[in-house]
C-alpha positions as CSV (number, residue, x, y, z in Angstrom):
1,M,109.3,124.9,116.0
2,S,106.5,127.1,117.1
3,A,103.1,127.4,115.6
4,L,102.2,130.8,114.1
5,S,99.3,133.1,115.0
6,L,98.2,134.9,111.8
7,T,95.2,136.1,109.9
8,L,95.5,135.5,106.1
9,T,93.6,138.1,104.1
10,G,92.9,138.8,100.4
11,A,93.3,135.2,99.2
12,E,90.7,132.9,97.8
13,V,90.3,130.2,100.5
14,L,88.9,126.8,99.7
15,R,86.5,126.1,102.6
16,P,84.1,123.1,102.8
17,Q,81.4,125.1,101.0
18,G,83.7,126.3,98.2
19,L,86.0,129.3,97.5
20,S,85.6,132.3,99.8
21,D,87.4,135.6,100.2
22,E,86.8,135.6,104.0
23,P,90.0,135.9,106.1
24,L,91.5,132.7,107.5
25,A,92.8,132.9,111.1
26,I,95.3,130.6,112.6
27,R,96.0,130.3,116.3
28,D,98.1,127.7,118.2
29,G,98.2,125.4,115.2
30,V,94.5,125.3,114.5
31,I,92.0,127.3,112.4
32,A,90.5,130.0,114.6
33,D,87.0,131.5,114.5
34,A,88.1,135.2,114.7
35,P,91.1,137.3,113.4
36,V,94.2,136.9,115.5
37,G,97.8,138.0,115.3
38,R,99.4,139.8,112.4
39,E,97.6,140.1,109.1
40,V,99.3,138.7,106.0
41,D,97.9,140.0,102.7
42,L,97.8,137.1,100.3
43,S,96.0,138.8,97.4
44,G,96.7,136.9,94.2
45,F,97.0,133.6,96.0
46,L,94.8,130.5,96.7
47,V,94.8,128.9,100.1
48,L,93.7,125.2,100.1
49,P,93.7,122.4,102.7
50,G,97.1,120.8,103.1
51,I,97.5,117.6,101.0
52,V,97.2,114.3,102.8
53,D,99.2,111.6,101.0
54,V,97.8,108.2,101.9
55,H,100.5,106.2,100.1
56,G,103.8,107.3,98.6
57,D,107.2,105.8,98.0
58,G,108.8,108.7,96.3
59,F,111.0,109.2,99.4
60,E,113.1,106.2,98.3
61,R,115.1,108.2,95.8
62,H,116.4,110.4,98.6
63,L,117.5,107.4,100.7
64,A,119.4,105.6,98.0
65,P,119.9,107.6,94.8
66,R,122.5,105.1,93.7
67,R,123.4,101.6,94.7
68,G,125.2,101.6,98.0
69,A,124.5,105.3,98.7
70,M,122.4,104.8,101.8
71,K,124.7,105.6,104.6
72,D,122.6,108.2,106.5
73,L,118.9,107.7,106.2
74,G,118.3,110.7,108.5
75,E,119.7,113.0,105.8
76,G,117.7,111.3,103.1
77,L,114.4,111.5,105.1
78,T,115.1,115.2,105.8
79,A,115.5,115.8,102.0
80,A,112.3,113.9,101.4
81,E,110.4,116.0,103.9
82,A,111.6,119.1,102.1
83,E,110.2,117.7,98.9
84,L,106.9,117.0,100.6
85,G,106.6,120.6,101.8
86,A,107.5,121.9,98.4
87,N,104.6,120.0,97.0
88,G,102.0,121.1,99.5
89,I,101.9,117.8,101.4
90,T,101.3,118.3,105.1
91,T,100.6,114.6,106.1
92,A,102.7,112.0,104.4
93,T,102.3,108.2,104.6
94,L,105.7,106.7,103.6
95,A,105.1,103.3,102.1
96,Q,107.9,101.0,103.0
97,F,108.2,97.4,101.8
98,Y,108.9,94.3,103.9
99,S,109.7,92.1,101.0
100,W,111.5,89.0,99.8
101,E,113.1,91.3,97.2
102,G,115.6,92.4,99.7
103,G,117.8,95.5,99.6
104,M,115.8,98.7,100.0
105,R,112.7,96.5,100.2
106,G,114.0,94.0,102.7
107,P,113.2,93.7,106.4
108,E,116.5,95.2,107.6
109,F,116.1,98.3,105.5
110,A,112.5,98.7,106.7
111,E,113.7,98.7,110.3
112,R,116.2,101.4,109.5
113,V,113.5,103.5,107.8
114,F,111.0,103.2,110.6
115,T,113.7,104.0,113.2
116,G,114.8,107.0,111.1
117,M,111.3,108.3,110.9
118,A,110.8,108.1,114.6
119,S,113.9,110.2,115.3
120,L,113.0,112.8,112.7
121,R,109.3,113.4,113.5
122,A,109.9,115.9,116.3
123,R,112.2,118.0,114.1
124,V,110.1,118.6,111.1
125,A,106.7,120.2,110.4
126,T,105.3,117.6,108.1
127,D,103.3,114.8,109.8
128,L,105.3,111.7,108.8
129,R,103.4,108.4,109.1
130,A,104.5,104.9,108.3
131,Q,102.8,102.3,106.1
132,L,104.3,98.8,106.0
133,R,103.8,96.9,102.7
134,F,104.1,93.2,103.6
135,E,104.7,90.5,101.0
136,V,102.3,87.8,102.1
137,A,104.4,84.9,100.7
138,M,107.0,85.4,103.5
139,L,105.5,82.8,105.8
140,D,108.5,82.6,108.1
141,D,108.3,86.4,108.8
142,Y,104.7,86.7,110.0
143,A,105.7,86.8,113.7
144,A,108.6,89.2,113.0
145,V,106.4,91.6,111.0
146,A,103.7,91.6,113.7
147,E,106.4,92.5,116.3
148,M,107.8,95.3,114.0
149,I,104.3,96.8,113.5
150,A,103.7,96.8,117.3
151,R,107.2,98.2,118.2
152,H,107.0,101.1,115.7
153,D,103.3,101.7,116.3
154,I,102.5,101.4,112.6
155,G,98.9,102.2,112.0
156,Y,98.5,101.2,108.3
157,V,99.6,97.9,106.8
158,V,99.0,96.8,103.2
159,F,99.3,93.2,102.0
160,N,101.1,92.7,98.7
161,D,102.0,89.7,96.5
162,H,104.5,90.6,93.9
163,L,105.8,87.0,93.3
164,P,106.0,86.2,89.5
165,H,103.5,83.4,89.9
166,E,102.8,83.0,86.2
167,A,106.4,82.4,85.3
168,L,107.0,80.2,88.3
169,D,103.9,78.1,87.5
170,K,105.4,77.4,84.0
171,G,108.8,76.6,85.4
172,K,110.3,79.6,83.7
173,R,112.9,82.0,85.0
174,P,111.1,85.2,86.0
175,P,112.0,88.4,84.1
176,R,114.6,90.6,85.7
177,L,115.6,87.8,88.1
178,H,119.3,88.1,87.4
179,G,119.5,91.9,87.9
180,Q,117.3,91.7,91.0
181,A,119.5,89.1,92.6
182,L,122.8,90.9,91.9
183,R,121.3,94.2,93.1
184,I,120.7,92.7,96.6
185,G,124.0,90.7,96.6
186,R,122.4,87.3,96.2
187,N,123.5,84.5,93.8
188,P,120.8,84.4,91.0
189,E,120.4,80.7,91.3
190,K,119.9,80.9,95.1
191,H,117.5,83.7,94.6
192,L,115.5,81.6,92.1
193,E,115.4,78.7,94.6
194,F,114.2,81.1,97.3
195,I,111.3,82.5,95.4
196,Q,110.4,79.1,94.0
197,G,110.1,77.9,97.7
198,L,107.8,80.9,98.5
199,H,105.7,80.2,95.5
200,A,105.3,76.5,96.4
201,A,104.1,77.3,99.9
202,M,101.4,79.8,98.8
203,G,98.7,77.3,99.9
204,A,99.5,78.1,103.5
205,V,99.2,81.9,103.1
206,P,95.4,82.4,103.5
207,A,95.3,80.8,107.0
208,A,98.4,82.8,108.0
209,L,96.9,86.0,106.7
210,D,93.7,85.2,108.6
211,R,95.6,85.0,111.9
212,L,97.8,88.1,111.3
213,S,94.8,90.2,110.1
214,A,92.8,89.3,113.1
215,E,95.6,90.3,115.4
216,L,96.2,93.6,113.6
217,V,92.5,94.5,113.4
218,A,92.2,93.9,117.2
219,R,95.0,96.4,117.7
220,G,93.3,99.0,115.6
221,V,95.6,98.8,112.6
222,R,94.2,99.8,109.3
223,L,94.6,97.2,106.6
224,G,94.7,97.5,102.8
225,S,95.1,95.2,99.8
226,H,97.1,96.1,96.8
227,D,96.3,95.7,93.1
228,D,93.1,93.7,93.4
229,R,92.0,92.3,90.0
230,R,88.9,90.3,90.9
231,A,85.8,90.8,93.0
232,D,86.5,87.5,94.9
233,Q,89.9,88.9,95.9
234,R,88.3,92.0,97.4
235,R,85.6,89.9,99.2
236,A,88.2,87.6,100.7
237,A,90.2,90.7,101.9
238,R,87.1,92.3,103.4
239,A,86.3,89.1,105.3
240,R,89.7,89.5,107.0
241,G,89.0,93.1,107.9
242,V,91.0,94.5,105.0
243,R,88.8,97.5,104.3
244,I,91.1,99.6,102.0
245,A,91.6,98.8,98.3
246,E,94.8,100.3,97.0
247,F,95.1,100.8,93.2
248,P,92.5,98.1,92.1
249,E,93.5,97.1,88.7
250,T,90.0,96.5,87.2
251,L,86.6,98.1,87.3
252,E,85.3,94.8,88.7
253,A,87.5,95.1,91.8
254,A,86.7,98.7,92.3
255,E,83.0,98.2,92.1
256,E,83.2,95.3,94.5
257,A,85.1,97.6,97.0
258,R,82.4,100.3,96.6
259,N,79.5,97.9,97.0
260,G,81.1,96.5,100.1
261,G,81.7,99.8,101.7
262,D,85.5,99.7,101.4
263,A,87.7,102.7,100.6
264,V,89.3,102.9,97.2
265,I,92.6,104.6,96.6
266,M,93.9,105.3,93.1
267,G,97.2,106.8,92.0
268,A,97.5,110.5,91.1
269,P,100.1,109.7,88.4
270,N,97.4,107.6,86.7
271,V,95.2,110.7,86.5
272,V,98.0,112.9,85.2
273,R,98.9,110.3,82.5
274,G,95.3,109.8,81.6
275,N,95.7,106.1,82.1
276,S,97.6,103.5,84.0
277,H,101.2,103.0,82.9
278,N,100.7,99.2,82.7
279,G,97.3,99.1,81.2
280,N,95.2,98.7,84.3
281,A,91.9,100.6,85.2
282,S,91.9,104.3,84.4
283,A,91.8,106.4,87.6
284,I,89.9,109.2,85.7
285,E,87.2,106.8,84.6
286,L,86.8,105.4,88.1
287,V,86.6,109.0,89.5
288,A,83.9,109.8,87.0
289,M,82.0,106.7,88.2
290,G,82.2,107.9,91.8
291,L,84.4,104.9,92.8
292,V,87.4,106.7,94.2
293,D,87.8,108.0,97.8
294,A,91.3,109.3,97.6
295,L,94.3,109.8,95.3
296,A,97.8,108.9,96.4
297,S,101.2,110.2,95.2
298,D,102.3,106.6,94.6
299,Y,105.8,107.3,93.1
300,H,105.5,111.0,92.3
301,Y,104.7,113.7,94.8
302,P,103.9,116.6,92.4
303,S,101.1,114.5,90.8
304,L,98.7,115.1,93.7
305,K,98.2,118.8,93.1
306,R,98.3,118.4,89.4
307,A,95.7,115.6,89.4
308,A,93.3,117.5,91.5
309,F,93.4,120.5,89.1
310,L,93.1,118.3,86.0
311,L,89.9,116.8,87.4
312,A,88.5,120.3,88.3
313,D,89.6,122.0,85.1
314,G,88.1,119.1,83.1
315,G,84.8,119.6,84.7
316,L,84.7,116.1,86.1
317,L,84.4,117.5,89.7
318,D,84.2,121.0,91.2
319,L,87.4,122.2,92.9
320,A,86.1,121.3,96.4
321,G,85.4,117.7,95.2
322,A,88.6,117.3,93.3
323,W,90.8,118.8,96.1
324,G,88.9,116.6,98.6
325,L,90.4,113.5,96.9
326,V,93.9,114.7,98.1
327,S,92.8,116.2,101.4
328,A,89.6,115.2,103.2
329,G,89.3,111.8,101.4
330,P,92.7,110.5,102.4
331,A,92.3,112.0,105.9
332,R,89.1,110.0,106.4
333,I,90.7,106.8,105.2
334,L,93.5,107.3,107.7
335,G,91.1,108.1,110.5
336,L,92.4,111.7,110.9
337,S,89.3,113.7,111.8
338,D,91.4,116.7,112.8
339,R,92.5,117.7,109.2
340,G,91.6,117.6,105.6
341,A,89.5,120.9,105.5
342,L,89.9,124.5,106.4
343,R,87.3,124.6,109.2
344,T,87.4,126.2,112.7
345,G,89.0,123.9,115.2
346,L,90.8,121.7,112.7
347,R,94.6,121.6,112.3
348,A,96.0,124.6,110.4
349,D,97.3,122.4,107.6
350,L,97.3,124.5,104.4
351,V,99.0,125.1,101.1
352,V,99.3,128.5,99.5
353,L,99.4,128.6,95.7
354,E,100.0,131.4,93.2
355,A,96.6,131.9,91.7
356,H,97.8,132.3,88.1
357,S,100.5,129.6,87.9
358,R,99.2,127.3,90.8
359,K,102.8,126.9,91.9
360,V,103.2,126.0,95.6
361,A,104.3,129.2,97.4
362,A,104.0,128.1,101.0
363,T,103.0,125.1,103.0
364,M,102.0,125.0,106.7
365,A,101.4,122.0,108.9
366,A,99.7,122.5,112.2
367,G,100.6,126.2,112.0
368,R,104.3,125.5,111.3
369,I,106.0,126.4,108.0
370,S,107.4,123.5,106.1
371,Y,108.0,125.4,102.9
372,M,107.9,129.0,101.7
373,S,109.3,130.9,98.7
374,G,109.1,133.9,96.5
375,E,106.5,136.6,96.9
376,A,104.5,134.7,99.4
377,A,107.6,134.4,101.7
378,A,108.1,138.2,101.4
379,R,104.6,138.8,102.5
380,F,104.8,136.4,105.5
381,I,108.1,137.8,106.6
382,G,107.1,141.4,106.0
């Protein structure tokens, strides 16, 4: 797939200093400093930096829309990439579990997903990146997960703990245990015994995490924590080199992250809803307090664009600042200095929106088309 050489004229272009009607030139996959190639009149459209999604698991619905329907992950990932393009996402971090929950979140499925991503990357325009979400209670898997990270060159790892500790502490059967066990083909009683064993061994987790984190940091892997609630949790994570706080659940945790110089990611669906779906910290309030570096799609890709415009339309941020939460901000967190803004020399990652409806009309990643429709397609083709 070849990169295009074009000059886009007539559109409002969101550059680092704000909206501009100056033409935007693209040559060999990067933003050029002078007009080049054929002119494309995009009057009536907005051109913004391509969206960088720092964490999303919406791809899962394409891999297994129903139980057992996961025969060809390549086709599922191809469908997911089409959805990414249709939502203006040019860099996508696919967040895949490595979890005791098994099934689509188990180690075997993670291996299939990462292998499928590797085979697909050269054939699609979207930059597909892997995030591994490791359940820290899996003490027997620390060596295996380190090997998987190295073999697949995974650059971003997030530590999770989704064990139902409160119920297990009280000797109760966790909610949804029966259905969860049957879904992965495990006897419910055996599944309960398994997670009880993980819970009982949690005392050994901090030392194991110390060792794994040190190894991954030495390799240059970015590390994140998930759902921090307390300041001491964030401080403990930072001491291990875990410098990204994903979806902190409280103001206390978010403020501790900011005070310690850590990056804070919140969910775009949280912004769109106006609050967290489970009563945690409001992303809008944290944005208003200057505590958020990036918004992530989490489970819903369309929310990224919508969240940015909600923040801008509401006057909480100007358009450049709001859009930066889904472009430049996440690019910085991922260490991608070659994208996130429409500036000479950077990758030609951009999304074209209808100005009146803000509908995605075209998406281009490194000068290659990943999505195009309607009037915008007619103008590019013409």
